[in-house]
N, CA and C atoms as an extended XYZ file, in Angstrom:
549
Properties=species:S:1:pos:R:3:atomname:S:1:resname:S:1:resid:I:1 pbc="F F F"
N         0.586       -1.382       -0.037 N   MET     1
C         0.431       -0.160       -0.263 CA  MET     1
C         0.581        1.235        0.090 C   MET     1
N         1.848        0.777        0.987 N   LYS     2
C         2.663        2.314        1.287 CA  LYS     2
C         3.267        2.720       -0.520 C   LYS     2
N         3.855        1.260       -0.976 N   ASN     3
C         4.454        1.427       -2.728 CA  ASN     3
C         3.451        2.226       -3.648 C   ASN     3
N         2.123        1.681       -3.444 N   LEU     4
C         1.108        2.733       -4.325 CA  LEU     4
C         1.342        3.633       -4.188 C   LEU     4
N         1.337        4.479       -2.683 N   ILE     5
C         1.137        5.817       -2.918 CA  ILE     5
C         2.366        6.775       -2.836 C   ILE     5
N         3.247        5.512       -3.011 N   LEU     6
C         4.508        6.158       -2.901 CA  LEU     6
C         4.770        6.448       -5.106 C   LEU     6
N         4.194        5.488       -5.311 N   VAL     7
C         4.054        5.685       -6.880 CA  VAL     7
C         3.296        6.441       -7.603 C   VAL     7
N         2.380        7.006       -7.175 N   ILE     8
C         1.462        7.768       -7.027 CA  ILE     8
C         2.116        9.545       -6.882 C   ILE     8
N         2.235        9.795       -6.307 N   LEU     9
C         2.812       10.988       -5.179 CA  LEU     9
C         4.050       11.057       -6.786 C   LEU     9
N         4.967       10.413       -6.965 N   VAL    10
C         5.860       10.247       -7.909 CA  VAL    10
C         5.128       10.797       -9.483 C   VAL    10
N         4.247       10.141       -9.589 N   ILE    11
C         3.745       10.588      -11.032 CA  ILE    11
C         3.492       11.618      -11.427 C   ILE    11
N         2.193       12.432       -9.702 N   ILE    12
C         1.645       14.079       -9.861 CA  ILE    12
C         3.201       14.329       -9.761 C   ILE    12
N         4.167       14.581       -8.893 N   LEU    13
C         4.504       15.695       -8.690 CA  LEU    13
C         6.057       15.891      -10.466 C   LEU    13
N         5.996       14.620      -10.604 N   GLY    14
C         6.787       14.058      -11.894 CA  GLY    14
C         6.269       14.673      -13.214 C   GLY    14
N         4.797       14.749      -13.268 N   SER    15
C         3.816       15.615      -14.200 CA  SER    15
C         3.845       16.986      -13.166 C   SER    15
N         3.805       17.542      -12.735 N   GLY    16
C         4.526       18.593      -12.312 CA  GLY    16
C         5.087       19.639      -12.775 C   GLY    16
N         6.544       18.957      -12.639 N   PHE    17
C         7.502       19.806      -13.060 CA  PHE    17
C         7.839       19.371      -14.873 C   PHE    17
N         7.380       18.464      -15.022 N   GLN    18
C         7.106       18.299      -16.332 CA  GLN    18
C         6.513       19.647      -17.000 C   GLN    18
N         5.345       19.557      -16.667 N   ASN    19
C         4.072       21.550      -17.187 CA  ASN    19
C         4.944       22.346      -16.473 C   ASN    19
N         5.628       22.849      -15.249 N   SER    20
C         6.544       23.826      -15.173 CA  SER    20
C         7.933       24.325      -16.026 C   SER    20
N         8.196       23.452      -16.454 N   PHE    21
C         9.755       22.943      -17.554 CA  PHE    21
C         8.823       23.289      -18.575 C   PHE    21
N         8.150       22.874      -19.195 N   ALA    22
C         7.119       23.001      -20.557 CA  ALA    22
C         7.063       25.016      -20.335 C   ALA    22
N         6.452       25.017      -19.388 N   GLN    23
C         5.832       26.926      -19.243 CA  GLN    23
C         7.152       27.194      -19.508 C   GLN    23
N         8.128       27.527      -18.925 N   GLU    24
C         9.228       27.671      -18.281 CA  GLU    24
C         9.953       27.998      -20.094 C   GLU    24
N        10.119       27.015      -20.793 N   LYS    25
C        10.325       26.676      -21.773 CA  LYS    25
C         9.310       27.313      -23.010 C   LYS    25
N         7.952       27.877      -22.735 N   THR    26
C         7.153       28.487      -23.363 CA  THR    26
C         7.560       30.037      -23.159 C   THR    26
N         7.930       30.215      -22.121 N   LYS    27
C         7.937       32.056      -21.770 CA  LYS    27
C         9.753       32.211      -22.633 C   LYS    27
N        10.410       31.569      -22.594 N   ALA    28
C        11.502       31.960      -23.053 CA  ALA    28
C        11.659       32.112      -24.880 C   ALA    28
N        10.671       31.024      -25.728 N   GLU    29
C        10.045       31.007      -26.518 CA  GLU    29
C         9.730       31.992      -27.374 C   GLU    29
N         8.733       32.386      -26.314 N   LYS    30
C         7.518       34.057      -26.507 CA  LYS    30
C         8.906       35.269      -26.436 C   LYS    30
N         9.470       34.723      -25.715 N   LYS    31
C        10.111       36.215      -25.777 CA  LYS    31
C        11.113       36.576      -26.549 C   LYS    31
N        11.874       35.300      -27.503 N   ALA    32
C        12.810       35.151      -28.737 CA  ALA    32
C        11.822       35.621      -29.792 C   ALA    32
N        10.826       34.729      -29.759 N   GLU    33
C         9.987       35.321      -30.736 CA  GLU    33
C         9.752       36.890      -30.998 C   GLU    33
N         9.282       38.133      -29.705 N   GLN    34
C         9.234       38.854      -29.947 CA  GLN    34
C        10.071       39.712      -30.049 C   GLN    34
N        11.326       39.217      -29.561 N   GLN    35
C        13.016       39.906      -30.248 CA  GLN    35
C        13.001       39.914      -31.480 C   GLN    35
N        12.752       38.861      -32.148 N   LYS    36
C        13.280       39.061      -33.262 CA  LYS    36
C        11.633       40.019      -34.528 C   LYS    36
N        10.628       39.915      -33.650 N   ILE    37
C         9.848       40.812      -34.717 CA  ILE    37
C         9.851       42.143      -33.521 C   ILE    37
N        10.562       42.533      -33.283 N   ASP    38
C        11.015       43.958      -32.942 CA  ASP    38
C        11.945       43.958      -33.360 C   ASP    38
N        12.866       43.284      -33.781 N   GLU    39
C        14.011       43.708      -34.634 CA  GLU    39
C        13.550       43.602      -36.352 C   GLU    39
N        13.225       42.674      -36.759 N   ALA    40
C        12.413       42.675      -37.944 CA  ALA    40
C        11.509       44.567      -37.470 C   ALA    40
N        10.974       44.709      -36.874 N   ASN    41
C        10.184       46.425      -37.055 CA  ASN    41
C        11.533       47.662      -37.125 C   ASN    41
N        12.173       47.024      -35.859 N   TRP    42
C        13.215       47.952      -36.292 CA  TRP    42
C        14.525       48.173      -37.915 C   TRP    42
N        14.162       47.572      -38.611 N   TYR    43
C        14.436       47.624      -39.696 CA  TYR    43
C        13.763       48.134      -41.027 C   TYR    43
N        12.478       47.636      -40.597 N   GLN    44
C        11.291       48.516      -41.283 CA  GLN    44
C        11.671       50.176      -41.089 C   GLN    44
N        11.422       49.976      -39.698 N   LEU    45
C        11.628       51.695      -39.601 CA  LEU    45
C        12.689       52.149      -40.125 C   LEU    45
N        13.550       51.764      -39.900 N   LYS    46
C        15.332       52.105      -40.057 CA  LYS    46
C        15.428       52.458      -42.451 C   LYS    46
N        14.838       51.223      -42.702 N   GLN    47
C        14.710       51.530      -44.143 CA  GLN    47
C        13.680       52.862      -44.343 C   GLN    47
N        12.623       52.931      -43.875 N   MET    48
C        11.706       54.057      -44.187 CA  MET    48
C        12.521       54.781      -43.948 C   MET    48
N        12.677       55.287      -43.025 N   ILE    49
C        13.490       56.995      -42.546 CA  ILE    49
C        15.026       56.775      -43.707 C   ILE    49
N        15.663       55.155      -44.007 N   ASP    50
C        16.826       55.182      -44.601 CA  ASP    50
C        16.147       56.196      -46.112 C   ASP    50
N        15.588       55.431      -46.859 N   ASP    51
C        14.244       56.205      -47.706 CA  ASP    51
C        13.817       57.241      -47.890 C   ASP    51
N        13.703       58.101      -47.015 N   LYS    52
C        13.051       59.335      -46.983 CA  LYS    52
C        11.488       59.211      -47.149 C   LYS    52
N        10.767       58.474      -46.626 N   GLN    53
C         9.614       57.615      -46.607 CA  GLN    53
C         8.792       57.280      -45.487 C   GLN    53
N         8.525       58.594      -45.011 N   PHE    54
C         7.654       58.628      -43.681 CA  PHE    54
C         6.979       59.752      -43.305 C   PHE    54
N         5.897       59.395      -42.248 N   VAL    55
C         4.848       60.403      -41.331 CA  VAL    55
C         5.361       60.087      -40.275 C   VAL    55
N         5.701       61.743      -39.592 N   PHE    56
C         5.657       62.119      -37.942 CA  PHE    56
C         4.340       62.438      -37.510 C   PHE    56
N         3.163       61.765      -36.688 N   LYS    57
C         2.313       62.207      -36.686 CA  LYS    57
C         2.165       62.006      -35.132 C   LYS    57
N         1.825       63.669      -34.626 N   GLY    58
C         2.253       64.558      -33.396 CA  GLY    58
C         0.862       63.818      -32.322 C   GLY    58
N         0.905       63.598      -31.181 N   MET    59
C        -0.175       63.170      -30.713 CA  MET    59
C        -0.455       63.963      -29.408 C   MET    59
N         1.172       64.003      -28.935 N   ILE    60
C         0.905       64.593      -27.635 CA  ILE    60
C         2.476       65.730      -27.704 C   ILE    60
N         1.972       67.183      -27.041 N   ILE    61
C         3.334       68.438      -27.508 CA  ILE    61
C         3.713       68.423      -25.550 C   ILE    61
N         5.133       68.599      -25.086 N   ASN    62
C         4.772       68.851      -23.685 CA  ASN    62
C         5.681       70.220      -24.379 C   ASN    62
N         5.730       71.332      -23.446 N   SER    63
C         6.397       71.954      -23.206 CA  SER    63
C         6.363       72.675      -21.566 C   SER    63
N         7.161       73.996      -21.373 N   THR    64
C         7.634       74.660      -20.354 CA  THR    64
C         5.818       75.330      -19.822 C   THR    64
N         4.807       74.790      -20.802 N   ASN    65
C         3.530       75.504      -20.551 CA  ASN    65
C         2.600       74.162      -20.390 C   ASN    65
N         3.193       72.747      -19.893 N   GLY    66
C         2.251       71.712      -19.968 CA  GLY    66
C         2.230       70.855      -21.203 C   GLY    66
N         1.493       70.173      -20.813 N   THR    67
C         1.076       68.853      -22.069 CA  THR    67
C        -0.476       69.057      -21.984 C   THR    67
N        -0.145       68.731      -23.920 N   THR    68
C        -1.330       68.669      -24.306 CA  THR    68
C        -1.476       67.783      -25.948 C   THR    68
N        -2.732       67.481      -25.960 N   THR    69
C        -3.215       66.085      -26.750 CA  THR    69
C        -3.361       67.199      -28.047 C   THR    69
N        -2.902       66.256      -28.659 N   LEU    70
C        -2.988       66.716      -30.249 CA  LEU    70
C        -3.767       66.039      -31.144 C   LEU    70
N        -4.089       66.276      -32.558 N   ASP    71
C        -4.877       65.145      -33.159 CA  ASP    71
C        -3.884       64.997      -34.545 C   ASP    71
N        -3.931       64.219      -34.268 N   PRO    72
C        -2.591       63.473      -35.052 CA  PRO    72
C        -2.228       63.422      -37.118 C   PRO    72
N        -4.094       63.154      -37.081 N   ARG    73
C        -3.846       63.299      -38.226 CA  ARG    73
C        -4.435       64.893      -38.815 C   ARG    73
N        -4.030       66.320      -38.193 N   ILE    74
C        -4.271       67.245      -38.299 CA  ILE    74
C        -2.208       67.590      -38.069 C   ILE    74
N        -1.881       67.208      -37.513 N   ASN    75
C        -0.378       67.555      -36.401 CA  ASN    75
C         0.389       66.629      -36.886 C   ASN    75
N         1.241       66.935      -38.215 N   PHE    76
C         2.277       65.847      -38.320 CA  PHE    76
C         3.494       66.725      -39.377 C   PHE    76
N         4.587       65.892      -39.648 N   VAL    77
C         5.966       66.216      -40.327 CA  VAL    77
C         5.258       64.949      -41.645 C   VAL    77
N         5.001       65.205      -42.858 N   SER    78
C         5.243       64.463      -44.156 CA  SER    78
C         6.929       64.382      -44.643 C   SER    78
N         7.553       63.483      -44.773 N   ILE    79
C         8.544       63.916      -45.999 CA  ILE    79
C         8.687       61.820      -46.550 C   ILE    79
N         8.978       62.804      -48.163 N   GLU    80
C         8.764       61.714      -48.922 CA  GLU    80
C         9.730       61.966      -50.352 C   GLU    80
N        11.239       62.002      -49.876 N   GLY    81
C        12.249       62.221      -50.893 CA  GLY    81
C        12.282       63.163      -50.414 C   GLY    81
N        12.543       64.008      -51.452 N   GLU    82
C        13.289       65.342      -51.092 CA  GLU    82
C        12.063       66.861      -50.942 C   GLU    82
N        10.976       66.010      -50.392 N   ASN    83
C         9.429       66.996      -50.736 CA  ASN    83
C         9.567       66.410      -49.156 C   ASN    83
N         8.391       67.683      -48.457 N   ALA    84
C         8.698       67.371      -46.950 CA  ALA    84
C         7.074       69.022      -46.565 C   ALA    84
N         6.159       68.187      -45.509 N   VAL    85
C         5.120       69.257      -45.037 CA  VAL    85
C         5.332       69.014      -43.725 C   VAL    85
N         4.663       69.945      -43.371 N   VAL    86
C         5.208       70.491      -41.813 CA  VAL    86
C         3.990       70.988      -41.317 C   VAL    86
N         3.564       70.614      -40.535 N   GLN    87
C         1.366       70.900      -40.466 CA  GLN    87
C         1.657       71.020      -39.096 C   GLN    87
N         0.805       71.874      -38.636 N   PHE    88
C         0.200       72.443      -36.850 CA  PHE    88
C        -0.763       72.889      -37.179 C   PHE    88
N        -1.580       72.013      -36.285 N   ALA    89
C        -2.935       72.511      -36.371 CA  ALA    89
C        -4.302       72.598      -35.090 C   ALA    89
N        -5.066       73.280      -34.865 N   SER    90
C        -5.963       73.464      -33.574 CA  SER    90
C        -7.299       72.172      -34.358 C   SER    90
N        -7.785       72.497      -35.465 N   GLY    91
C        -8.721       71.759      -36.135 CA  GLY    91
C       -10.094       72.867      -35.545 C   GLY    91
N        -9.850       73.942      -34.989 N   PHE    92
C       -11.007       74.965      -35.230 CA  PHE    92
C       -10.675       76.172      -36.216 C   PHE    92
N       -10.428       75.810      -37.175 N   GLY    93
C       -10.878       76.701      -38.780 CA  GLY    93
C        -9.500       78.150      -38.244 C   GLY    93
N        -9.639       78.614      -39.118 N   GLY    94
C        -8.958       79.922      -39.046 CA  GLY    94
C        -7.481       79.516      -39.255 C   GLY    94
N        -6.436       80.775      -39.151 N   ASN    95
C        -4.952       80.385      -39.369 CA  ASN    95
C        -5.279       81.301      -40.805 C   ASN    95
N        -4.031       80.449      -41.545 N   GLN    96
C        -3.294       80.281      -42.631 CA  GLN    96
C        -3.682       79.097      -43.000 C   GLN    96
N        -3.853       78.081      -42.557 N   ASN    97
C        -3.994       77.080      -43.547 CA  ASN    97
C        -5.898       76.140      -43.206 C   ASN    97
N        -6.399       77.137      -42.483 N   GLY    98
C        -7.659       76.968      -42.682 CA  GLY    98
C        -8.150       76.318      -41.783 C   GLY    98
N        -6.799       75.357      -40.851 N   ILE    99
C        -7.700       74.122      -39.564 CA  ILE    99
C        -7.517       74.436      -38.727 C   ILE    99
N        -7.227       75.715      -38.625 N   GLY   100
C        -6.475       76.353      -37.051 CA  GLY   100
C        -5.205       76.453      -36.801 C   GLY   100
N        -4.229       76.405      -37.366 N   GLY   101
C        -2.960       76.735      -37.888 CA  GLY   101
C        -2.005       76.676      -38.501 C   GLY   101
N        -0.973       76.573      -39.234 N   TYR   102
C         0.113       76.808      -40.105 CA  TYR   102
C         0.527       75.351      -41.002 C   TYR   102
N         0.371       75.255      -42.279 N   THR   103
C         1.190       73.995      -43.345 CA  THR   103
C         2.212       74.941      -43.570 C   THR   103
N         3.001       74.418      -44.053 N   VAL   104
C         4.311       74.345      -44.765 CA  VAL   104
C         4.861       73.496      -45.765 C   VAL   104
N         5.553       73.563      -47.142 N   GLU   105
C         5.693       73.036      -47.635 CA  GLU   105
C         6.991       72.998      -48.145 C   GLU   105
N         7.756       72.238      -48.175 N   GLY   106
C         9.396       72.664      -48.867 CA  GLY   106
C        10.216       71.488      -49.389 C   GLY   106
N        11.116       71.442      -49.166 N   THR   107
C        12.447       70.780      -49.774 CA  THR   107
C        13.146       70.683      -48.224 C   THR   107
N        13.794       69.226      -48.492 N   VAL   108
C        14.495       68.327      -47.487 CA  VAL   108
C        15.746       68.729      -47.984 C   VAL   108
N        16.726       68.963      -46.602 N   ASP   109
C        18.124       69.415      -46.407 CA  ASP   109
C        18.509       68.482      -45.390 C   ASP   109
N        20.292       69.043      -45.846 N   ASN   110
C        21.005       68.332      -44.483 CA  ASN   110
C        20.235       67.176      -43.956 C   ASN   110
N        19.693       66.321      -44.580 N   TYR   111
C        19.247       65.353      -43.992 CA  TYR   111
C        20.192       64.103      -43.141 C   TYR   111
N        20.143       63.943      -42.000 N   VAL   112
C        21.360       62.948      -41.317 CA  VAL   112
C        20.558       62.119      -40.659 C   VAL   112
N        21.149       60.655      -41.031 N   VAL   113
C        20.216       59.558      -39.706 CA  VAL   113
C        21.310       58.848      -38.925 C   VAL   113
N        21.603       58.942      -38.083 N   LYS   114
C        22.434       57.820      -36.982 CA  LYS   114
C        21.565       57.173      -36.340 C   LYS   114
N        21.803       56.015      -36.363 N   ALA   115
C        21.561       54.803      -35.359 CA  ALA   115
C        22.500       53.544      -35.028 C   ALA   115
N        22.898       53.690      -33.582 N   LYS   116
C        24.097       53.336      -33.459 CA  LYS   116
C        23.780       51.668      -33.343 C   LYS   116
N        22.634       51.207      -32.709 N   LYS   117
C        22.311       49.562      -32.387 CA  LYS   117
C        20.926       49.492      -32.791 C   LYS   117
N        21.172       48.131      -33.471 N   VAL   118
C        19.333       47.542      -33.472 CA  VAL   118
C        18.874       47.563      -31.982 C   VAL   118
N        17.328       47.968      -32.096 N   GLY   119
C        16.311       47.905      -31.266 CA  GLY   119
C        16.617       49.201      -30.316 C   GLY   119
N        17.365       50.245      -30.620 N   LYS   120
C        17.460       51.507      -29.783 CA  LYS   120
C        17.019       52.803      -30.744 C   LYS   120
N        17.427       53.863      -30.267 N   GLY   121
C        16.903       54.877      -30.912 CA  GLY   121
C        17.111       55.413      -32.047 C   GLY   121
N        16.508       55.919      -33.334 N   ILE   122
C        17.069       56.649      -34.837 CA  ILE   122
C        17.380       57.717      -34.502 C   ILE   122
N        18.002       58.555      -34.488 N   ASN   123
C        18.019       59.521      -35.035 CA  ASN   123
C        18.161       60.549      -36.206 C   ASN   123
N        17.438       61.365      -36.565 N   VAL   124
C        17.430       62.241      -37.846 CA  VAL   124
C        17.439       63.496      -37.471 C   VAL   124
N        18.168       64.623      -37.764 N   ASN   125
C        18.094       65.476      -38.639 CA  ASN   125
C        17.979       66.198      -39.541 C   ASN   125
N        17.429       67.258      -39.835 N   LEU   126
C        16.657       67.996      -41.350 CA  LEU   126
C        16.799       69.163      -40.879 C   LEU   126
N        16.440       69.772      -42.323 N   VAL   127
C        16.591       71.224      -42.241 CA  VAL   127
C        14.824       71.123      -43.123 C   VAL   127
N        14.430       71.791      -43.103 N   VAL   128
C        12.758       71.625      -44.357 CA  VAL   128
C        13.017       73.261      -44.839 C   VAL   128
N        13.704       73.776      -46.182 N   VAL   129
C        13.262       74.899      -46.455 CA  VAL   129
C        12.306       75.106      -47.265 C   VAL   129
N        11.697       76.176      -46.654 N   PRO   130
C        10.548       76.383      -47.063 CA  PRO   130
C         9.553       76.721      -48.290 C   PRO   130
N         8.951       76.301      -49.326 N   ARG   131
C         9.088       77.206      -50.691 CA  ARG   131
C         8.830       78.458      -50.894 C   ARG   131
N         9.569       79.436      -51.434 N   VAL   132
C         8.730       80.652      -51.690 CA  VAL   132
C         7.198       81.369      -51.242 C   VAL   132
N         7.074       82.180      -50.118 N   GLY   133
C         6.031       82.670      -49.777 CA  GLY   133
C         5.669       81.905      -48.704 C   GLY   133
N         6.199       80.612      -47.881 N   GLN   134
C         5.356       80.032      -47.192 CA  GLN   134
C         6.385       80.221      -45.770 C   GLN   134
N         5.911       80.095      -44.845 N   GLY   135
C         6.328       79.822      -43.474 CA  GLY   135
C         6.550       81.441      -43.505 C   GLY   135
N         6.885       82.069      -41.886 N   VAL   136
C         7.443       83.035      -41.752 CA  VAL   136
C         8.652       83.587      -42.486 C   VAL   136
N         8.231       84.310      -42.837 N   ARG   137
C         9.531       85.077      -43.636 CA  ARG   137
C        10.585       83.872      -44.412 C   ARG   137
N         9.926       82.347      -44.651 N   SER   138
C        10.873       81.190      -45.155 CA  SER   138
C        11.907       80.943      -44.785 C   SER   138
N        12.053       81.329      -43.549 N   GLN   139
C        12.957       80.458      -42.268 CA  GLN   139
C        13.099       79.324      -42.589 C   GLN   139
N        14.451       78.419      -42.692 N   PRO   140
C        14.335       77.634      -42.868 CA  PRO   140
C        14.441       76.343      -41.115 C   PRO   140
N        13.059       75.467      -41.395 N   LEU   141
C        12.905       74.541      -39.982 CA  LEU   141
C        14.069       73.445      -40.080 C   LEU   141
N        13.864       73.532      -38.631 N   ASN   142
C        15.846       72.569      -38.367 CA  ASN   142
C        14.831       71.859      -37.286 C   ASN   142
N        14.949       70.152      -38.176 N   LEU   143
C        14.260       69.051      -37.130 CA  LEU   143
C        14.815       68.577      -36.479 C   LEU   143
N        13.802       67.922      -35.209 N   ASN   144
C        15.165       66.322      -34.891 CA  ASN   144
C        14.240       65.454      -34.873 C   ASN   144
N        14.167       64.416      -35.199 N   PHE   145
C        13.515       63.409      -34.899 CA  PHE   145
C        14.338       62.127      -33.775 C   PHE   145
N        13.286       61.390      -33.180 N   THR   146
C        14.247       60.274      -32.426 CA  THR   146
C        12.982       59.571      -32.468 C   THR   146
N        13.075       58.081      -33.631 N   ALA   147
C        11.968       56.990      -33.513 CA  ALA   147
C        12.524       56.039      -32.676 C   ALA   147
N        12.112       55.475      -31.848 N   PHE   148
C        12.090       54.334      -31.210 CA  PHE   148
C        11.580       53.316      -31.481 C   PHE   148
N        10.467       53.359      -32.095 N   SER   149
C         9.399       52.449      -32.836 CA  SER   149
C         8.522       53.360      -33.807 C   SER   149
N         7.525       52.484      -34.578 N   PHE   150
C         6.542       52.722      -35.305 CA  PHE   150
C         5.542       54.149      -34.097 C   PHE   150
N         5.246       53.103      -32.822 N   ASP   151
C         4.344       53.791      -32.134 CA  ASP   151
C         5.301       54.520      -31.180 C   ASP   151
N         6.428       55.143      -30.875 N   SER   152
C         6.797       55.483      -30.190 CA  SER   152
C         8.539       56.539      -30.849 C   SER   152
N         7.381       58.049      -31.143 N   ALA   153
C         9.098       58.774      -31.719 CA  ALA   153
C         8.927       60.200      -31.082 C   ALA   153
N        10.109       60.840      -30.863 N   ARG   154
C        10.113       62.354      -30.046 CA  ARG   154
C        10.431       63.245      -31.593 C   ARG   154
N         9.825       64.194      -31.578 N   LEU   155
C         9.924       65.923      -32.572 CA  LEU   155
C        10.559       66.570      -31.821 C   LEU   155
N        11.296       67.172      -31.685 N   GLN   156
C        11.729       68.729      -31.847 CA  GLN   156
C        12.041       69.791      -32.355 C   GLN   156
N        11.701       71.513      -32.737 N   ILE   157
C        11.851       71.960      -33.908 CA  ILE   157
C        12.676       73.054      -33.585 C   ILE   157
N        13.737       73.093      -34.190 N   GLY   158
C        15.120       74.171      -33.689 CA  GLY   158
C        15.136       73.861      -32.006 C   GLY   158
N        15.041       74.954      -31.294 N   GLY   159
C        16.425       75.380      -30.186 CA  GLY   159
C        14.801       75.168      -29.405 C   GLY   159
N        13.232       74.987      -29.519 N   THR   160
C        12.626       75.257      -28.744 CA  THR   160
C        12.557       74.380      -27.310 C   THR   160
N        12.079       74.397      -26.779 N   THR   161
C        11.787       73.851      -25.326 CA  THR   161
C        10.641       72.502      -25.614 C   THR   161
N        10.147       72.721      -26.943 N   ALA   162
C         8.880       71.418      -26.499 CA  ALA   162
C         9.391       70.487      -27.416 C   ALA   162
N         8.444       69.200      -27.180 N   PHE   163
C         8.855       68.277      -27.590 CA  PHE   163
C         7.366       67.514      -28.370 C   PHE   163
N         7.216       67.158      -29.208 N   MET   164
C         5.977       66.494      -29.713 CA  MET   164
C         6.709       65.287      -30.134 C   MET   164
N         5.879       63.981      -29.357 N   GLN   165
C         5.558       62.315      -29.192 CA  GLN   165
C         4.518       62.464      -30.382 C   GLN   165
N         5.194       61.461      -30.505 N   GLY   166
C         3.667       60.656      -31.617 CA  GLY   166
C         4.251       59.185      -32.344 C   GLY   166
N         3.630       58.979      -33.692 N   GLU   167
C         4.044       57.352      -33.752 CA  GLU   167
C         4.747       57.834      -35.637 C   GLU   167
N         4.994       57.303      -36.003 N   ILE   168
C         5.659       57.328      -37.523 CA  ILE   168
C         4.737       56.157      -38.540 C   ILE   168
N         4.475       56.521      -39.511 N   ALA   169
C         3.657       55.619      -40.632 CA  ALA   169
C         4.658       55.950      -41.795 C   ALA   169
N         3.983       54.951      -42.777 N   LYS   170
C         4.129       55.287      -44.195 CA  LYS   170
C         3.285       56.181      -44.688 C   LYS   170
N         3.511       56.885      -45.516 N   PRO   171
C         2.628       57.795      -46.447 CA  PRO   171
C         1.477       57.248      -46.987 C   PRO   171
N         1.418       56.396      -47.174 N   ASP   172
C        -0.110       55.820      -47.940 CA  ASP   172
C        -0.872       54.902      -46.975 C   ASP   172
N        -0.193       55.111      -45.325 N   GLU   173
C        -1.183       54.174      -44.766 CA  GLU   173
C        -1.545       55.486      -43.096 C   GLU   173
N        -1.143       56.754      -43.464 N   ALA   174
C        -1.051       57.734      -42.529 CA  ALA   174
C        -2.279       58.521      -41.997 C   ALA   174
N        -3.047       58.256      -42.726 N   LYS   175
C        -4.465       58.905      -42.727 CA  LYS   175
C        -3.820       60.266      -42.451 C   LYS   175
N        -3.918       60.946      -42.759 N   ILE   176
C        -3.532       62.661      -42.674 CA  ILE   176
C        -4.430       63.774      -43.723 C   ILE   176
N        -4.053       64.350      -42.797 N   PHE   177
C        -5.317       65.944      -43.776 CA  PHE   177
C        -4.745       67.184      -43.699 C   PHE   177
N        -4.076       67.445      -45.116 N   LYS   178
C        -3.234       68.503      -44.793 CA  LYS   178
C        -4.168       69.362      -45.291 C   LYS   178
N        -3.712       70.573      -44.666 N   GLY   179
C        -4.716       72.019      -44.292 CA  GLY   179
C        -4.062       72.987      -46.338 C   GLY   179
N        -4.699       73.938      -45.907 N   ASN   180
C        -4.502       74.966      -47.283 CA  ASN   180
C        -2.749       75.481      -47.063 C   ASN   180
N        -2.240       76.019      -48.419 N   THR   181
C        -0.428       76.250      -47.968 CA  THR   181
C        -0.656       77.534      -49.032 C   THR   181
N        -0.555       78.681      -48.310 N   PRO   182
C        -0.273       79.846      -49.073 CA  PRO   182
C         0.493       79.816      -50.422 C   PRO   182
N        -0.064       80.567      -51.312 N   ASN   183
C         0.786       80.528      -52.496 CA  ASN   183
C         2.348       81.084      -53.067 C   ASN   183
């Protein structure tokens, strides 16, 4: 009888150890799979940035005045090759672009990409030179992006203390609305 109880306990405990070992292996496999997905996404993001084919959609602006939520459909920077569109708006109408803000079309200049390590932030520095008649006295806009992933990016314009947080998308998937631009 004692032997029968001992055999049953060994079987029960043995199956419990096997299940916990199988779960640990599954967690490790899941982590490895997620790492491969993250790495593939990073390379895809890097390729879009290298090809100058992306749209940064602003969702939150952090400044010395506090934090403000933005509509990413009308607050964006679009880079397509040598062409750029920088737009900021409230959506309440008026101002230069008809949607409560400013829209500047221009060309990309001094485009520099730095990526030190796979999976880490990708830094992009560039200048948008407005077309004649656009922008404040056609002043070039110095932009600095840091892209951590498709869902996490940051933009700084010039030397301001404001940072815009948002996401990066492919131009054909961005779902943005461009306001009017001055002639």
